[in-house]
SERO-4910 file (N, C-alpha, C, O; in steps of 0.05 Angstrom, whole numbers):
BEGIN
 pado doro    nc1    nc2    nc3   cac1   cac2   cac3    cc1    cc2    cc3    oc1    oc2    oc3
  Met    A    848   1149   -401    823   1143   -387    818   1113   -385    811   1103   -364
  Lys    A    823   1099   -407    819   1071   -408    838   1057   -389    831   1038   -375
  Ser    A    863   1066   -388    884   1055   -371    877   1058   -342    881   1040   -325
  Arg    A    865   1081   -335    858   1086   -307    835   1068   -298    834   1059   -275
  Lys    A    817   1062   -316    794   1045   -311    804   1016   -305    795   1003   -286
  Trp    A    824   1007   -321    835    980   -317    851    979   -291    851    958   -278
  Lys    A    864   1001   -283    878   1001   -258    859    998   -234    865    984   -215
  Lys    A    836   1012   -236    816   1010   -215    804    982   -213    801    970   -192
  Ile    A    798    971   -236    788    943   -237    808    923   -226    801    906   -210
  Ser    A    833    927   -234    854    909   -224    858    912   -194    861    892   -179
  Ala    A    857    936   -184    860    941   -155    837    929   -139    841    916   -119
  Leu    A    813    932   -149    789    921   -136    790    890   -137    784    877   -117
  Leu    A    799    879   -159    801    850   -161    822    840   -142    818    820   -128
  Phe    A    845    853   -140    866    845   -121    856    847    -93    860    828    -77
  Leu    A    843    869    -85    832    872    -58    811    850    -52    810    840    -30
  Gly    A    794    844    -72    774    823    -68    787    796    -63    778    781    -45
  Ile    A    807    789    -78    821    764    -75    835    763    -48    835    743    -34
  Ala    A    848    786    -40    862    787    -14    842    784      9    848    770     28
  Leu    A    819    797      7    799    794     28    788    766     29    784    755     51
  Leu    A    783    754      6    774    726      5    794    708     19    787    690     34
  Phe    A    820    712     13    841    696     25    841    699     55    844    679     70
  Leu    A    839    724     65    840    729     94    816    717    108    818    711    132
  Leu    A    793    715     94    769    704    107    768    673    106    751    661    119
  Met    A    787    661     91    787    631     89    797    619    116    811    632    131
  Pro    A    788    594    121    800    580    144    830    576    140    839    575    118
  Thr    A    844    573    162    873    571    161    882    548    143    901    550    128
  Tyr    A    868    524    145    877    502    129    876    508     99    892    498     84
  Met    A    856    524     91    854    531     63    876    550     55    887    549     33
  Gln    A    883    569     73    905    588     67    931    572     64    946    577     45
  Glu    A    936    553     83    960    537     81    961    521     55    982    518     43
  Ala    A    938    510     47    937    494     22    944    511     -2    957    502    -20
  Leu    A    935    536     -2    942    554    -24    971    563    -24    984    566    -45
  Ile    A    981    568      0   1009    576      2   1028    554     -6   1048    558    -20
  His    A   1022    530      4   1039    507     -2   1025    489    -22   1015    467    -15
  Trp    A   1023    498    -46   1006    486    -67   1015    457    -73    998    440    -76
  Phe    A   1040    452    -73   1050    425    -79   1069    415    -57   1093    414    -61
  Pro    A   1058    408    -34   1075    399    -12   1087    371    -19   1075    356    -34
  Asp    A   1110    365     -7   1121    338    -11   1130    328     16   1127    341     37
  Ile    A   1141    304     17   1147    290     42   1168    304     58   1171    298     82
  Ser    A   1184    322     46   1204    336     61   1194    361     74   1210    375     88
  Asp    A   1169    368     71   1158    392     83   1149    386    112   1127    394    120
  Thr    A   1165    373    127   1158    364    154   1150    386    173   1132    384    189
  Tyr    A   1164    409    171   1160    430    191   1140    451    182   1135    470    197
  Ile    A   1129    449    158   1109    468    149   1082    463    162   1068    482    169
  Phe    A   1075    437    165   1048    430    174   1049    423    203   1069    414    214
  Pro    A   1026    426    217   1025    419    245   1030    389    248   1021    373    232
  Ser    A   1044    382    269   1050    354    274   1052    349    304   1054    368    320
  Asp    A   1053    324    312   1056    317    340   1074    292    341   1076    277    322
  Thr    A   1086    288    364   1104    265    368   1088    243    381   1074    248    401
  Val    A   1090    219    370   1078    196    383   1099    184    401   1120    176    393
  Gly    A   1093    183    427   1112    173    447   1116    143    444   1099    128    434
  Lys    A   1139    135    452   1147    106    451   1130     91    471   1127    100    494
  Ala    A   1120     68    464   1105     51    482   1123     38    503   1147     37    499
  Asp    A   1110     29    525   1126     16    546   1140     -9    536   1163    -14    544
  Ser    A   1127    -24    519   1139    -48    508   1129    -51    480   1107    -44    473
  Cys    A   1146    -63    464   1139    -67    436   1157    -88    424   1179    -92    435
  Trp    A   1149   -101    403   1166   -122    391   1183   -110    369   1176    -89    358
  Glu    A   1205   -123    363   1222   -115    341   1217   -136    319   1217   -160    325
  Trp    A   1214   -127    294   1212   -147    273   1240   -158    268   1259   -142    264
  Pro    A   1243   -184    268   1270   -195    261   1276   -191    232   1258   -190    215
  Val    A   1301   -189    226   1310   -187    198   1314   -216    188   1329   -232    200
  Ala    A   1302   -223    166   1304   -250    154   1333   -255    147   1348   -237    140
  Arg    A   1341   -281    148   1368   -288    141   1375   -280    112   1398   -273    107
  Asp    A   1356   -282     95   1361   -275     67   1351   -247     59   1345   -242     36
  Ala    A   1350   -229     79   1340   -202     74   1358   -188     54   1383   -191     54
  Asn    A   1346   -171     38   1359   -154     18   1375   -169     -3   1393   -157    -15
  Arg    A   1369   -194     -7   1382   -209    -29   1368   -205    -56   1379   -210    -77
  Tyr    A   1343   -197    -54   1327   -193    -78   1339   -169    -94   1346   -149    -82
  Arg    A   1341   -172   -120   1350   -150   -137   1327   -142   -155   1316   -158   -169
  Met    A   1321   -116   -154   1298   -106   -169   1305   -106   -199   1328   -102   -207
  Thr    A   1284   -110   -215   1287   -109   -244   1289    -80   -252   1283    -62   -236
  Asp    A   1297    -75   -276   1298    -47   -287   1270    -34   -286   1268    -11   -280
  Asp    A   1249    -50   -292   1222    -39   -292   1214    -31   -263   1201    -11   -259
  Glu    A   1221    -48   -243   1214    -41   -216   1229    -16   -207   1218      1   -193
  Glu    A   1255    -15   -214   1270      9   -207   1258     34   -220   1257     55   -207
  Ala    A   1250     32   -245   1238     55   -260   1212     63   -246   1207     87   -245
  Tyr    A   1196     44   -237   1171     50   -224   1176     66   -198   1163     86   -194
  Leu    A   1194     56   -182   1200     70   -157   1212     98   -162   1206    117   -148
  Glu    A   1228    100   -182   1240    126   -190   1218    145   -200   1218    169   -193
  Lys    A   1200    135   -216   1179    151   -227   1162    164   -205   1154    188   -208
  Tyr    A   1156    150   -184   1139    160   -163   1155    172   -139   1143    178   -119
  Gly    A   1181    174   -142   1197    187   -122   1199    172    -96   1200    184    -74
  Thr    A   1198    146    -97   1200    129    -72   1227    134    -59   1248    131    -71
  Val    A   1226    140    -33   1251    144    -18   1255    123      3   1278    121     14
  Ala    A   1235    108     10   1238     86     30   1220     63     21   1198     67     12
  Tyr    A   1231     39     24   1217     15     15   1222     -7     35   1245    -14     41
  Leu    A   1200    -18     46   1202    -39     67   1183    -61     60   1159    -56     56
  Val    A   1193    -86     60   1176   -109     55   1178   -127     79   1199   -136     87
  Ile    A   1154   -133     91   1153   -151    114   1137   -175    106   1114   -172     96
  Gln    A   1148   -199    110   1134   -223    102   1139   -244    125   1161   -247    134
  Asp    A   1118   -257    133   1120   -278    154   1133   -266    179   1151   -279    191
  Asp    A   1125   -243    187   1136   -229    211   1166   -224    211   1178   -222    232
  Ser    A   1178   -222    187   1206   -215    185   1210   -195    163   1196   -194    144
  Ile    A   1231   -178    167   1238   -159    147   1252   -174    124   1273   -186    128
  Arg    A   1240   -173    101   1252   -186     78   1269   -167     60   1289   -175     48
  Tyr    A   1260   -142     60   1274   -123     42   1271    -95     54   1248    -87     62
  Glu    A   1292    -80     56   1291    -52     66   1311    -36     50   1335    -43     48
  Glu    A   1302    -14     40   1319      3     24   1312     33     27   1288     39     29
  Tyr    A   1332     50     29   1328     79     30   1343     91      7   1365     84      1
  Arg    A   1330    111     -5   1342    124    -29   1348    153    -23   1339    165     -3
  Glu    A   1364    164    -40   1373    192    -37   1386    195    -10   1403    180     -3
  Asp    A   1377    215      6   1390    219     32   1372    211     55   1375    220     77
  Trp    A   1353    193     49   1334    184     70   1345    161     86   1360    144     76
  Thr    A   1338    161    112   1346    140    131   1322    133    148   1302    147    148
  Pro    A   1324    111    164   1302    105    182   1297    126    203   1275    128    214
  Gln    A   1317    143    209   1314    164    229   1303    190    218   1294    207    234
  Lys    A   1303    194    192   1295    219    180   1264    222    181   1250    203    175
  Leu    A   1255    245    190   1226    251    191   1215    258    164   1229    269    147
  Ser    A   1190    250    159   1177    258    135   1147    259    140   1137    247    159
  Asn    A   1133    273    123   1103    273    124   1093    247    111   1104    238     91
  Ile    A   1072    236    123   1061    212    111   1034    218     97   1022    200     85
  Phe    A   1024    242    100    999    251     87    977    230     88    970    221    110
  Ser    A    967    221     66    944    203     66    950    174     74    932    157     76
  Ala    A    976    168     79    983    141     89    970    136    116    967    113    124
  Thr    A    963    158    130    950    156    156    924    139    153    918    123    171
  Lys    A    910    143    131    886    128    127    891     98    126    876     82    136
  Ser    A    913     90    113    921     62    112    928     51    139    920     29    146
  Ile    A    942     67    155    949     58    182    924     54    199    921     34    213
  Val    A    905     73    198    880     71    213    865     47    203    853     32    219
  Gly    A    865     42    177    851     18    166    863     -7    176    849    -26    183
  Leu    A    890     -8    178    903    -32    190    895    -36    219    890    -58    228
  Leu    A    894    -14    234    887    -16    262    858    -26    265    852    -42    283
  Val    A    840    -16    249    813    -26    250    812    -56    243    797    -71    255
  Gly    A    828    -64    223    829    -92    216    840   -109    239    830   -131    244
  Ile    A    860    -99    252    871   -114    275    850   -116    297    847   -137    309
  Ala    A    836    -94    303    815    -94    323    794   -114    316    784   -129    333
  Tyr    A    786   -115    291    766   -134    282    776   -163    285    761   -180    295
  Asp    A    801   -168    277    812   -195    280    814   -204    309    812   -227    315
  Glu    A    818   -184    327    820   -190    355    793   -192    368    792   -195    393
  Gly    A    772   -191    353    745   -197    364    726   -174    366    703   -178    375
  Ser    A    734   -149    360    716   -127    363    696   -126    341    704   -129    317
  Lys    A    671   -124    348    650   -122    327    639    -93    325    621    -88    309
  Val    A    649    -75    342    640    -48    342    661    -31    326    685    -34    330
  Trp    A    651    -14    309    669      1    291    675     29    299    688     44    285
  Thr    A    665     38    323    670     65    332    693     63    352    690     53    374
  Ile    A    717     73    344    740     73    361    741    100    375    745    120    362
  Lys    A    738    101    402    739    126    417    768    133    423    775    157    422
  Ser    A    784    114    429    813    120    434    828     94    430    816     72    431
  Ala    A    854     96    425    870     72    421    897     76    433    908     98    433
  Asn    A    908     54    443    936     54    453    952     40    432    950     15    429
  Ile    A    967     55    417    982     44    394   1011     41    401   1023     60    412
  Cys    A   1023     19    394   1051     14    399   1066     19    374   1063      4    354
  Leu    A   1082     39    373   1099     45    351   1128     40    359   1139     52    377
  Asn    A   1141     21    345   1169     15    351   1185     40    345   1179     54    326
  Ser    A   1206     45    360   1222     69    356   1235     69    328   1241     90    317
  Arg    A   1240     45    318   1253     43    291   1233     39    269   1234     53    249
  Arg    A   1214     21    273   1193     16    254   1173     -3    268   1180    -18    285
  Gly    A   1148     -2    259   1129    -21    270   1106     -7    283   1108     15    294
  Ile    A   1083    -20    282   1059    -10    294   1042    -33    303   1040    -53    289
  Lys    A   1030    -31    327   1013    -52    337    992    -40    355    997    -22    370
  Leu    A    967    -49    352    946    -40    369    947    -55    395    943    -79    396
  Arg    A    954    -41    417    956    -54    443    929    -56    457    923    -76    469
  Ser    A    913    -35    455    886    -36    467    870    -14    454    881      6    444
  Ala    A    844    -17    455    827      4    444    801      5    460    792    -15    472
  Ile    A    789     28    461    763     32    475    743     36    453    745     54    437
  Phe    A    723     19    452    702     20    431    676     29    442    656     32    427
***
């Protein structure tokens, strides 16, 4: 008798959780299904391709690029956080560029919350270029096919 009661309670609990899951918005369902997404989950989440701009600049590679050797502490830090790509730009030139594991400049990855940093950079560029209005309705962004981003124009 007691076992049957627990089976009913378990079944009702399971049905309640299943119903709750089905009534959730899609983004919440995806978050529960993919509890710990990582940068290689490119095809799980919705995405779009940013088309290549008509013209864009290439960052030159500095003459002394990649001569810096990381200390053991720096290597340990990058390893601890699973860094797979590392790029340092200084004075409009690439000073250091490194890819780890099987990552390359051509490999796709999710950037997750890095989008906020990119948008912050674009707002900073717009401000430096004289915009005093902070509502960006649309933007024409130049993304270099290899690397790079530049605000070409914006409507405020």
